[in-house]
C-alpha positions as a Python dict, from the first residue, in 0.01 Angstrom:
ca = {
    (1, 'M'): (0, 0, 0),
    (2, 'A'): (154, 298, -45),
    (3, 'F'): (169, 530, 288),
    (4, 'T'): (128, 873, 296),
    (5, 'P'): (458, 1106, 370),
    (6, 'D'): (297, 1225, 698),
    (7, 'F'): (264, 894, 806),
    (8, 'I'): (639, 802, 735),
    (9, 'D'): (731, 1103, 890),
    (10, 'E'): (572, 1020, 1202),
    (11, 'V'): (700, 620, 1194),
    (12, 'R'): (1055, 779, 1183),
    (13, 'S'): (974, 1046, 1404),
    (14, 'R'): (891, 805, 1671),
    (15, 'I'): (1209, 580, 1631),
    (16, 'T'): (1540, 646, 1754),
    (17, 'L'): (1767, 532, 1524),
    (18, 'S'): (2072, 419, 1730),
    (19, 'S'): (1830, 211, 1959),
    (20, 'L'): (1778, -4, 1653),
    (21, 'I'): (2104, 1, 1496),
    (22, 'G'): (2234, -76, 1819),
    (23, 'K'): (2050, -445, 1861),
    (24, 'R'): (2328, -556, 1613),
    (25, 'V'): (2593, -301, 1627),
    (26, 'K'): (2759, -155, 1950),
    (27, 'L'): (2746, 202, 1954),
    (28, 'I'): (2985, 471, 2123),
    (29, 'K'): (2859, 827, 2195),
    (30, 'K'): (3132, 1050, 2049),
    (31, 'G'): (2982, 1409, 2028),
    (32, 'R'): (2621, 1457, 1909),
    (33, 'R'): (2673, 1097, 1717),
    (34, 'Q'): (2750, 741, 1816),
    (35, 'T'): (3006, 527, 1614),
    (36, 'G'): (3045, 122, 1602),
    (37, 'L'): (3201, -123, 1341),
    (38, 'C'): (3017, -101, 1038),
    (39, 'P'): (2760, -356, 993),
    (40, 'F'): (2770, -359, 615),
    (41, 'H'): (3109, -492, 558),
    (42, 'N'): (3422, -614, 786),
    (43, 'E'): (3613, -363, 920),
    (44, 'K'): (3850, -317, 1231),
    (45, 'S'): (3839, 59, 1319),
    (46, 'P'): (3495, 187, 1320),
    (47, 'S'): (3397, 402, 1085),
    (48, 'F'): (3027, 361, 1118),
    (49, 'S'): (2825, 673, 1239),
    (50, 'V'): (2507, 732, 1347),
    (51, 'N'): (2286, 1093, 1444),
    (52, 'D'): (1994, 1069, 1616),
    (53, 'D'): (1915, 1411, 1560),
    (54, 'E'): (1914, 1398, 1185),
    (55, 'G'): (1805, 1044, 1185),
    (56, 'Y'): (2069, 893, 924),
    (57, 'Y'): (2346, 702, 954),
    (58, 'H'): (2645, 657, 735),
    (59, 'C'): (2986, 476, 684),
    (60, 'F'): (3288, 609, 596),
    (61, 'G'): (3411, 293, 499),
    (62, 'C'): (3196, 167, 238),
    (63, 'G'): (3002, 425, 193),
    (64, 'A'): (2652, 237, 315),
    (65, 'G'): (2429, 518, 425),
    (66, 'G'): (2045, 626, 493),
    (67, 'D'): (1721, 625, 767),
    (68, 'A'): (1577, 370, 986),
    (69, 'I'): (1357, 231, 684),
    (70, 'T'): (1719, 213, 447),
    (71, 'Y'): (1851, -7, 747),
    (72, 'L'): (1606, -254, 763),
    (73, 'R'): (1565, -293, 400),
    (74, 'E'): (1960, -367, 353),
    (75, 'T'): (2017, -585, 684),
    (76, 'E'): (1705, -796, 657),
    (77, 'G'): (1628, -790, 291),
    (78, 'L'): (1246, -641, 311),
    (79, 'D'): (1096, -403, 59),
    (80, 'F'): (993, -44, 131),
    (81, 'T'): (640, -157, 246),
    (82, 'E'): (770, -408, 465),
    (83, 'A'): (1035, -186, 658),
    (84, 'V'): (782, 93, 686),
    (85, 'T'): (528, -201, 854),
    (86, 'R'): (813, -296, 1085),
    (87, 'L'): (884, 40, 1220),
    (88, 'A'): (538, 103, 1240),
    (89, 'E'): (469, -150, 1482),
    (90, 'T'): (781, -125, 1678),
    (91, 'A'): (725, 263, 1727),
    (92, 'G'): (342, 172, 1819),
    (93, 'V'): (204, 378, 1528),
    (94, 'A'): (-122, 231, 1391),
    (95, 'I'): (-93, 158, 1037),
    (96, 'P'): (-354, 278, 762),
    (97, 'D'): (-646, 72, 712),
    (98, 'Q'): (-546, -158, 409),
    (99, 'R'): (-791, -345, 135),
    (100, 'P'): (-833, -688, 276),
    (101, 'V'): (-596, -968, 138),
    (102, 'D'): (-746, -1193, -127),
    (103, 'P'): (-679, -1549, 47),
    (104, 'V'): (-713, -1747, -245),
    (105, 'K'): (-446, -1517, -436),
    (106, 'L'): (-241, -1537, -175),
    (107, 'A'): (-259, -1926, -171),
    (108, 'R'): (-183, -1981, -443),
    (109, 'R'): (117, -1758, -466),
    (110, 'Q'): (230, -1966, -179),
    (111, 'N'): (169, -2287, -388),
    (112, 'V'): (406, -2164, -680),
    (113, 'M'): (653, -2072, -459),
    (114, 'D'): (647, -2413, -292),
    (115, 'A'): (622, -2572, -616),
    (116, 'L'): (977, -2336, -728),
    (117, 'T'): (1146, -2439, -390),
    (118, 'A'): (1097, -2810, -498),
    (119, 'A'): (1173, -2815, -857),
    (120, 'A'): (1524, -2639, -746),
    (121, 'D'): (1540, -2966, -498),
    (122, 'F'): (1522, -3195, -778),
    (123, 'Y'): (1692, -3025, -1069),
    (124, 'K'): (1997, -3004, -772),
    (125, 'S'): (1974, -3358, -729),
    (126, 'Q'): (1947, -3467, -1082),
    (127, 'L'): (2270, -3264, -1151),
    (128, 'A'): (2437, -3445, -856),
    (129, 'T'): (2346, -3815, -891),
    (130, 'T'): (2215, -3904, -1225),
    (131, 'N'): (2416, -3991, -1570),
    (132, 'Q'): (2204, -3823, -1788),
    (133, 'A'): (2390, -3486, -1605),
    (134, 'G'): (2738, -3631, -1698),
    (135, 'P'): (2762, -3333, -1953),
    (136, 'A'): (2663, -3082, -1767),
    (137, 'R'): (2896, -3166, -1485),
    (138, 'A'): (3166, -3220, -1721),
    (139, 'Y'): (3048, -2834, -1850),
    (140, 'L'): (3066, -2673, -1518),
    (141, 'E'): (3385, -2863, -1403),
    (142, 'D'): (3556, -2743, -1739),
    (143, 'R'): (3469, -2429, -1651),
    (144, 'A'): (3629, -2501, -1269),
    (145, 'I'): (3287, -2451, -1100),
    (146, 'S'): (3380, -2613, -736),
    (147, 'D'): (3110, -2823, -602),
    (148, 'A'): (3055, -2508, -286),
    (149, 'T'): (2991, -2221, -566),
    (150, 'K'): (2767, -2520, -731),
    (151, 'A'): (2590, -2537, -367),
    (152, 'D'): (2596, -2182, -339),
    (153, 'F'): (2399, -2069, -666),
    (154, 'Q'): (2195, -2403, -604),
    (155, 'L'): (2266, -2511, -938),
    (156, 'G'): (2125, -2806, -1121),
    (157, 'Y'): (2016, -3008, -1434),
    (158, 'A'): (1695, -3047, -1589),
    (159, 'P'): (1673, -3405, -1764),
    (160, 'P'): (1464, -3461, -2082),
    (161, 'S'): (1164, -3548, -1921),
    (162, 'G'): (1053, -3646, -1546),
    (163, 'L'): (988, -3332, -1349),
    (164, 'Q'): (616, -3330, -1388),
    (165, 'A'): (582, -3661, -1249),
    (166, 'H'): (821, -3614, -941),
    (167, 'M'): (592, -3285, -888),
    (168, 'K'): (282, -3441, -892),
    (169, 'A'): (381, -3718, -669),
    (170, 'Q'): (461, -3426, -442),
    (171, 'G'): (140, -3308, -425),
    (172, 'F'): (177, -3023, -692),
    (173, 'T'): (-135, -2977, -958),
    (174, 'Q'): (-89, -2939, -1300),
    (175, 'E'): (-247, -2602, -1233),
    (176, 'I'): (2, -2503, -984),
    (177, 'L'): (284, -2649, -1237),
    (178, 'L'): (176, -2382, -1541),
    (179, 'A'): (159, -2094, -1332),
    (180, 'A'): (522, -2174, -1185),
    (181, 'G'): (643, -2179, -1544),
    (182, 'L'): (764, -2546, -1477),
    (183, 'C'): (551, -2700, -1763),
    (184, 'G'): (418, -2556, -2118),
    (185, 'T'): (136, -2649, -2288),
    (186, 'S'): (164, -2805, -2631),
    (187, 'E'): (21, -2582, -2987),
    (188, 'R'): (-54, -2921, -3138),
    (189, 'D'): (-228, -3152, -2913),
    (190, 'S'): (-260, -2953, -2600),
    (191, 'S'): (-55, -3154, -2414),
    (192, 'T'): (197, -3088, -2125),
    (193, 'Y'): (598, -3091, -2125),
    (194, 'D'): (861, -3008, -1890),
    (195, 'Y'): (952, -2628, -1966),
    (196, 'F'): (1336, -2670, -1954),
    (197, 'R'): (1497, -3017, -2075),
    (198, 'N'): (1854, -3127, -2090),
    (199, 'R'): (1972, -2772, -1998),
    (200, 'I'): (2194, -2662, -1689),
    (201, 'I'): (1966, -2490, -1437),
    (202, 'Y'): (2048, -2137, -1266),
    (203, 'P'): (1788, -2043, -984),
    (204, 'I'): (1685, -1747, -998),
    (205, 'C'): (1624, -1597, -627),
    (206, 'N'): (1473, -1282, -478),
    (207, 'R'): (1650, -1054, -226),
    (208, 'Q'): (1553, -1257, 72),
    (209, 'G'): (1699, -1579, -102),
    (210, 'A'): (1371, -1776, -219),
    (211, 'V'): (1370, -1924, -564),
    (212, 'I'): (1132, -1726, -783),
    (213, 'A'): (1256, -1872, -1139),
    (214, 'F'): (1517, -2033, -1323),
    (215, 'G'): (1727, -1967, -1606),
    (216, 'A'): (1876, -2241, -1811),
    (217, 'R'): (2157, -2319, -2085),
    (218, 'A'): (2072, -2583, -2342),
    (219, 'M'): (2356, -2858, -2337),
    (220, 'G'): (2308, -2994, -2688),
    (221, 'D'): (2171, -2800, -2975),
    (222, 'A'): (1862, -2683, -2901),
    (223, 'M'): (1780, -2333, -2924),
    (224, 'P'): (1758, -2080, -2753),
    (225, 'K'): (2075, -2127, -2587),
    (226, 'Y'): (1950, -1981, -2290),
    (227, 'L'): (1611, -1966, -2188),
    (228, 'N'): (1445, -1819, -1874),
    (229, 'S'): (1152, -1861, -1690),
    (230, 'K'): (833, -1651, -1839),
    (231, 'D'): (698, -1352, -1630),
    (232, 'G'): (424, -1480, -1356),
    (233, 'P'): (336, -1444, -1014),
    (234, 'T'): (651, -1452, -816),
    (235, 'F'): (881, -1313, -1102),
    (236, 'S'): (924, -1018, -1358),
    (237, 'K'): (1247, -1024, -1514),
    (238, 'S'): (1267, -647, -1576),
    (239, 'A'): (1266, -596, -1170),
    (240, 'V'): (1507, -882, -1105),
    (241, 'L'): (1885, -942, -1116),
    (242, 'Y'): (2064, -1255, -1099),
    (243, 'G'): (2314, -1288, -788),
    (244, 'W'): (2201, -1081, -549),
    (245, 'Q'): (2243, -1218, -216),
    (246, 'Q'): (2629, -1317, -326),
    (247, 'A'): (2674, -964, -456),
    (248, 'R'): (2548, -796, -132),
    (249, 'E'): (2779, -1036, 96),
    (250, 'R'): (3083, -898, -138),
    (251, 'V'): (2988, -523, -146),
    (252, 'R'): (3009, -580, 186),
    (253, 'R'): (3349, -688, 218),
    (254, 'N'): (3412, -376, 50),
    (255, 'L'): (3467, -522, -268),
    (256, 'P'): (3363, -305, -619),
    (257, 'L'): (3020, -419, -804),
    (258, 'L'): (3032, -582, -1158),
    (259, 'V'): (2748, -547, -1378),
    (260, 'V'): (2771, -835, -1609),
    (261, 'E'): (2592, -1011, -1877),
    (262, 'G'): (2549, -1374, -1778),
    (263, 'Y'): (2487, -1613, -1520),
    (264, 'M'): (2857, -1811, -1557),
    (265, 'D'): (3001, -1410, -1554),
    (266, 'V'): (2831, -1357, -1188),
    (267, 'I'): (2944, -1711, -1096),
    (268, 'A'): (3319, -1691, -1162),
    (269, 'V'): (3333, -1339, -1040),
    (270, 'T'): (3200, -1400, -734),
    (271, 'A'): (3377, -1725, -662),
    (272, 'A'): (3715, -1572, -754),
    (273, 'N'): (3626, -1358, -491),
    (274, 'V'): (3758, -1011, -688),
    (275, 'A'): (3392, -847, -662),
    (276, 'G'): (3041, -862, -653),
    (277, 'A'): (2891, -909, -974),
    (278, 'L'): (2485, -872, -1097),
    (279, 'A'): (2311, -960, -1381),
    (280, 'P'): (2000, -885, -1561),
    (281, 'L'): (1837, -1161, -1731),
    (282, 'G'): (1853, -1125, -2088),
    (283, 'T'): (1705, -763, -2133),
    (284, 'A'): (1942, -432, -2131),
    (285, 'L'): (1928, -252, -1788),
    (286, 'T'): (1560, -147, -1714),
    (287, 'E'): (1505, 159, -1429),
    (288, 'Q'): (1432, -98, -1190),
    (289, 'Q'): (1724, -298, -1222),
    (290, 'I'): (1958, 32, -1217),
    (291, 'A'): (1779, 147, -866),
    (292, 'L'): (1845, -199, -706),
    (293, 'I'): (2202, -185, -810),
    (294, 'W'): (2216, 140, -661),
    (295, 'K'): (2144, 4, -318),
    (296, 'L'): (2401, -209, -328),
    (297, 'H'): (2684, 30, -439),
    (298, 'D'): (2693, 370, -516),
    (299, 'E'): (2936, 351, -809),
    (300, 'P'): (2878, -17, -975),
    (301, 'V'): (3114, -108, -1314),
    (302, 'L'): (2912, -181, -1592),
    (303, 'C'): (3122, -427, -1791),
    (304, 'F'): (3103, -404, -2143),
    (305, 'D'): (3247, -635, -2443),
    (306, 'G'): (3503, -431, -2682),
    (307, 'D'): (3366, -504, -2990),
    (308, 'K'): (3100, -273, -3193),
    (309, 'A'): (2794, -438, -2987),
    (310, 'G'): (2927, -429, -2683),
    (311, 'Q'): (3042, -84, -2714),
    (312, 'K'): (2678, -16, -2869),
    (313, 'A'): (2529, -172, -2591),
    (314, 'A'): (2762, 42, -2333),
    (315, 'M'): (2572, 345, -2496),
    (316, 'R'): (2202, 214, -2464),
    (317, 'A'): (2297, 167, -2100),
    (318, 'I'): (2428, 493, -2066),
    (319, 'E'): (2108, 644, -2206),
    (320, 'R'): (1921, 454, -1962),
    (321, 'I'): (2085, 534, -1662),
    (322, 'L'): (2159, 931, -1752),
    (323, 'P'): (1754, 1018, -1683),
    (324, 'V'): (1769, 838, -1340),
    (325, 'L'): (2092, 960, -1191),
    (326, 'E'): (2076, 1161, -848),
    (327, 'P'): (2340, 1315, -636),
    (328, 'G'): (2606, 1024, -490),
    (329, 'K'): (2520, 740, -758),
    (330, 'S'): (2677, 703, -1099),
    (331, 'V'): (2850, 389, -1263),
    (332, 'R'): (3166, 355, -1433),
    (333, 'I'): (3241, 140, -1805),
    (334, 'A'): (3495, -124, -1828),
    (335, 'V'): (3573, -259, -2167),
    (336, 'M'): (3673, -570, -2225),
    (337, 'P'): (3905, -724, -2470),
    (338, 'A'): (3717, -777, -2762),
    (339, 'G'): (3518, -1128, -2773),
    (340, 'K'): (3594, -1177, -2413),
    (341, 'D'): (3369, -1166, -2115),
    (342, 'P'): (3485, -1176, -1684),
    (343, 'D'): (3428, -1513, -1702),
    (344, 'D'): (3690, -1606, -1990),
    (345, 'I'): (3926, -1297, -1876),
    (346, 'L'): (3954, -1507, -1519),
    (347, 'R'): (3966, -1844, -1610),
    (348, 'H'): (4239, -1769, -1898),
    (349, 'E'): (4432, -1451, -1764),
    (350, 'G'): (4383, -1492, -1379),
    (351, 'T'): (4252, -1220, -1112),
    (352, 'D'): (4497, -937, -1158),
    (353, 'A'): (4410, -919, -1515),
    (354, 'L'): (4017, -864, -1414),
    (355, 'K'): (4097, -660, -1163),
    (356, 'A'): (4348, -410, -1387),
    (357, 'I'): (4057, -382, -1587),
    (358, 'I'): (3853, -290, -1307),
    (359, 'S'): (4043, -4, -1225),
    (360, 'T'): (4072, 158, -1514),
    (361, 'A'): (3722, 154, -1561),
    (362, 'S'): (3623, 482, -1715),
    (363, 'S'): (3388, 761, -1507),
    (364, 'L'): (3003, 816, -1692),
    (365, 'T'): (3128, 1157, -1788),
    (366, 'D'): (3460, 1014, -1984),
    (367, 'A'): (3279, 714, -2131),
    (368, 'L'): (2953, 920, -2244),
    (369, 'W'): (3244, 1187, -2389),
    (370, 'A'): (3444, 952, -2585),
    (371, 'R'): (3161, 711, -2725),
    (372, 'S'): (2999, 1027, -2874),
    (373, 'A'): (3336, 1154, -3023),
    (374, 'E'): (3333, 843, -3219),
    (375, 'D'): (3051, 941, -3449),
    (376, 'F'): (3183, 1254, -3511),
    (377, 'R'): (3526, 1428, -3695),
    (378, 'L'): (3619, 1684, -3423),
    (379, 'D'): (3832, 1835, -3678),
    (380, 'D'): (3495, 1944, -3878),
    (381, 'P'): (3341, 2233, -3769),
    (382, 'T'): (3000, 2094, -3873),
    (383, 'S'): (3066, 1766, -3707),
    (384, 'R'): (3196, 1946, -3443),
    (385, 'A'): (2914, 2140, -3353),
    (386, 'A'): (2698, 1836, -3404),
    (387, 'F'): (2888, 1674, -3135),
    (388, 'F'): (2850, 1957, -2924),
    (389, 'Q'): (2448, 1953, -2921),
    (390, 'Q'): (2416, 1568, -2874),
    (391, 'L'): (2613, 1617, -2558),
    (392, 'R'): (2386, 1901, -2445),
    (393, 'D'): (2074, 1706, -2580),
    (394, 'Y'): (2230, 1397, -2321),
    (395, 'V'): (2267, 1574, -2008),
    (396, 'R'): (1899, 1747, -2073),
    (397, 'T'): (1761, 1397, -1979),
    (398, 'I'): (1894, 1372, -1651),
    (399, 'G'): (1584, 1450, -1435),
    (400, 'H'): (1728, 1517, -1106),
    (401, 'S'): (1771, 1935, -1134),
    (402, 'Q'): (2105, 1936, -930),
    (403, 'T'): (2276, 1674, -1078),
    (404, 'R'): (2180, 1819, -1433),
    (405, 'Q'): (2332, 2110, -1347),
    (406, 'A'): (2622, 1960, -1271),
    (407, 'Y'): (2683, 1758, -1550),
    (408, 'G'): (2579, 2033, -1744),
    (409, 'D'): (2896, 2251, -1595),
    (410, 'E'): (3137, 1943, -1672),
    (411, 'I'): (3042, 1909, -2007),
    (412, 'E'): (3064, 2275, -2068),
    (413, 'H'): (3428, 2278, -1958),
    (414, 'R'): (3531, 1979, -2126),
    (415, 'I'): (3356, 2164, -2448),
    (416, 'Q'): (3549, 2509, -2318),
    (417, 'S'): (3882, 2284, -2308),
    (418, 'L'): (3839, 2125, -2657),
    (419, 'R'): (3755, 2472, -2860),
    (420, 'A'): (4107, 2634, -2652),
    (421, 'S'): (4273, 2314, -2758),
    (422, 'L'): (4162, 2408, -3128),
    (423, 'R'): (4274, 2722, -3098),
    (424, 'G'): (4626, 2615, -2990),
    (425, 'G'): (4684, 2415, -3332),
    (426, 'A'): (4652, 2092, -3534),
    (427, 'S'): (4886, 1887, -3256),
    (428, 'G'): (4556, 2002, -3008),
    (429, 'T'): (4295, 1872, -3257),
    (430, 'A'): (4510, 1512, -3323),
    (431, 'S'): (4515, 1464, -2908),
    (432, 'L'): (4169, 1557, -2853),
    (433, 'A'): (4011, 1378, -3136),
    (434, 'T'): (3992, 1078, -2893),
    (435, 'G'): (3766, 1209, -2665),
    (436, 'K'): (3874, 1033, -2375),
    (437, 'R'): (4220, 1203, -2382),
    (438, 'I'): (4106, 1592, -2433),
    (439, 'R'): (4291, 1684, -2084),
    (440, 'R'): (4615, 1486, -2069),
    (441, 'P'): (4824, 1719, -1982),
    (442, 'Q'): (4596, 1768, -1678),
    (443, 'T'): (4537, 1403, -1568),
    (444, 'G'): (4839, 1355, -1377),
    (445, 'A'): (4757, 1707, -1179),
    (446, 'K'): (4391, 1563, -1122),
    (447, 'A'): (4519, 1283, -983),
    (448, 'R'): (4751, 1381, -744),
    (449, 'L'): (4519, 1670, -617),
    (450, 'S'): (4242, 1421, -564),
    (451, 'A'): (4481, 1193, -372),
    (452, 'M'): (4572, 1464, -113),
    (453, 'L'): (4181, 1582, -68),
    (454, 'S'): (4147, 1170, -9),
    (455, 'L'): (4407, 1214, 238),
    (456, 'L'): (4330, 1533, 415),
    (457, 'I'): (3962, 1469, 412),
    (458, 'T'): (4006, 1111, 594),
    (459, 'H'): (4289, 1291, 865),
    (460, 'P'): (4119, 1633, 915),
    (461, 'E'): (4397, 1708, 1173),
    (462, 'R'): (4694, 1776, 902),
    (463, 'I'): (4493, 2062, 729),
    (464, 'A'): (4622, 2321, 965),
    (465, 'D'): (5001, 2209, 880),
    (466, 'I'): (4946, 2296, 488),
    (467, 'Y'): (4633, 2498, 507),
    (468, 'E'): (4866, 2827, 346),
    (469, 'D'): (4965, 2633, 50),
    (470, 'L'): (4619, 2443, -19),
    (471, 'A'): (4443, 2820, 23),
    (472, 'M'): (4707, 2983, -223),
    (473, 'V'): (4687, 2709, -547),
    (474, 'D'): (4304, 2682, -758),
    (475, 'F'): (4305, 2314, -788),
    (476, 'G'): (4052, 2331, -1019),
    (477, 'R'): (4279, 2535, -1271),
    (478, 'L'): (4541, 2274, -1219),
    (479, 'A'): (4315, 1965, -1278),
    (480, 'G'): (4100, 2089, -1519),
    (481, 'D'): (3798, 2023, -1321),
    (482, 'F'): (3658, 2284, -1103),
    (483, 'R'): (3507, 2033, -839),
    (484, 'L'): (3826, 1983, -712),
    (485, 'E'): (3850, 2351, -615),
    (486, 'E'): (3519, 2379, -473),
    (487, 'I'): (3529, 2091, -245),
    (488, 'K'): (3881, 2248, -172),
    (489, 'K'): (3746, 2586, -29),
    (490, 'D'): (3435, 2398, 158),
    (491, 'M'): (3674, 2163, 291),
    (492, 'L'): (3924, 2438, 410),
    (493, 'D'): (3626, 2697, 558),
    (494, 'L'): (3471, 2401, 767),
    (495, 'V'): (3810, 2366, 952),
    (496, 'I'): (3863, 2715, 1003),
    (497, 'H'): (3537, 2707, 1137),
    (498, 'D'): (3537, 2352, 1351),
    (499, 'P'): (3883, 2261, 1421),
    (500, 'D'): (3817, 1986, 1589),
    (501, 'L'): (3612, 1839, 1322),
    (502, 'D'): (3703, 1471, 1274),
    (503, 'A'): (3648, 1257, 949),
    (504, 'G'): (3307, 1134, 996),
    (505, 'A'): (3171, 1525, 1047),
    (506, 'L'): (3373, 1640, 791),
    (507, 'Y'): (3251, 1393, 524),
    (508, 'H'): (2922, 1476, 620),
    (509, 'H'): (2955, 1816, 571),
    (510, 'L'): (3069, 1816, 238),
    (511, 'N'): (2868, 1587, 169),
    (512, 'E'): (2576, 1766, 310),
    (513, 'K'): (2709, 2060, 66),
    (514, 'G'): (2649, 1888, -266),
    (515, 'H'): (2986, 1744, -294),
    (516, 'S'): (2805, 1366, -312),
    (517, 'Q'): (2972, 1305, -646),
    (518, 'I'): (3368, 1398, -603),
    (519, 'L'): (3304, 1205, -282),
    (520, 'S'): (3237, 916, -447),
    (521, 'D'): (3540, 1007, -674),
    (522, 'L'): (3761, 1037, -421),
    (523, 'F'): (3717, 745, -239),
    (524, 'S'): (3647, 519, -552),
    (525, 'N'): (3812, 175, -572),
    (526, 'D'): (4050, 331, -861),
    (527, 'M'): (4181, 613, -633),
    (528, 'I'): (4171, 341, -288),
    (529, 'A'): (4443, 157, -580),
    (530, 'R'): (4638, 425, -632),
    (531, 'L'): (4679, 461, -273),
    (532, 'G'): (4802, 140, -200),
    (533, 'G'): (4506, 119, 68),
    (534, 'H'): (4196, 320, 206),
    (535, 'P'): (4333, 613, 371),
    (536, 'R'): (4157, 558, 666),
    (537, 'D'): (4350, 215, 702),
    (538, 'M'): (4692, 371, 702),
    (539, 'A'): (4959, 459, 948),
    (540, 'I'): (4956, 798, 993),
    (541, 'Q'): (5353, 801, 960),
    (542, 'K'): (5248, 673, 600),
    (543, 'V'): (4959, 970, 570),
    (544, 'G'): (5219, 1227, 650),
    (545, 'T'): (5482, 1079, 413),
    (546, 'L'): (5233, 1065, 134),
    (547, 'L'): (5098, 1426, 208),
    (548, 'D'): (5479, 1552, 197),
    (549, 'E'): (5524, 1385, -119),
    (550, 'L'): (5189, 1514, -268),
    (551, 'L'): (5270, 1915, -149),
    (552, 'A'): (5652, 1903, -281),
    (553, 'R'): (5503, 1795, -614),
    (554, 'L'): (5226, 2074, -599),
    (555, 'K'): (5473, 2338, -490),
    (556, 'R'): (5687, 2237, -813),
}
């Protein structure tokens, strides 16, 4: 049901956030805030902060944050309505009248869920014990899929026949089997048949871990090669992602999140513990799926093949994502070698090769510029004008006004940089025509200045030592990114007004001032890799050494 904003606000006001979170996390009072070890990822030093006055929590390690509703949804896998209902019951707030639940529909849905669970058990047993499943077991062994991984993803095998008889012996009716998508009806004679036959089975689970559908790969020459359950009472492929529970566990361990194309990519990446991984179910990303991805990670990495088809898919994804962008939420784009997917990379080149691809993933802005530039001749005035117009048209599709303005400013800055370089001569034109490298002279400076900001925000006690040096340098001009100068100025102002600000409070205030996107960049996996670890985990001596080196280069 839909709750009114007034009702939700009343529920929030009745809940003390620290008492809710304190049931799972040991919190220690620190001024107006309480801190503890983050429940969303493993850590040794507390970076998780709870503010009862604002009703908000934030982890400066993994980036998790939200209110009481978000906390219940992320820790217990509840949807929005379930979380609000749970909080209302806890707070003693009466839930608005609801339309009566149809007990017949409720019972039918539960029967379908039970049938799917029983079918998953049948498929698992077939894979483990039958001779018919020999080719399926050989396929998985060739892909280096261990028994533990098979169990984790509940992999199975659908024999050429036998499911219907087994399920009916378990008490499931033909009507329920049809509703669950476990069998189909022949158009020729109306007879029923097992929907999945001679295929490896990939159970598709909801966020609570219950089986709601199946994906299947043909073992022989049957077409289509991959087959999914049809939409039904438990399943809508546009609203589900494969590998949710496994991805959530990896993200909580502070691993990056990849969005890949296939079941085996999800399984291989997860088993290698390189990252979390999710996959849409044979369709382009939908708005619902993008929202789900952002629940796990603020800046997931979308993986695409390096061939033309892969690049077209990347552009389609960018076009889908732009309208739903919001502060603090974005994506990066990783390009795989042509003809290879993450599973191929892991099996033939190893984990370091995939890590390298992830670390060099482009920002959304870089990818938008580069992909668009490929369709235009930047040395031709007419074509260049069309290029600028297309970029501006893309920016206009962004729904959130502040995010649209921020991206518009960035694109206009790049356009002006391109114009300036063109005025500088042919050499500038040649280097800028690649799109992504238009600011090559500034790339190194931006990386160094960004590293300095990451260290200072995490260790604000060092700001006073180099305050004058920082104030005299225009970070935006040197880096070619005005956002660095803006966040630097706000950082210095905040420390002047409150010299005792700790890292958590400084990050929070900068986020409130509208710097969420650049903060995400400053603490991205790429930046952490450049620094050799997260700044919060560094010894203060190492932090001082890095800052001294960066400051020396800045002065030069």
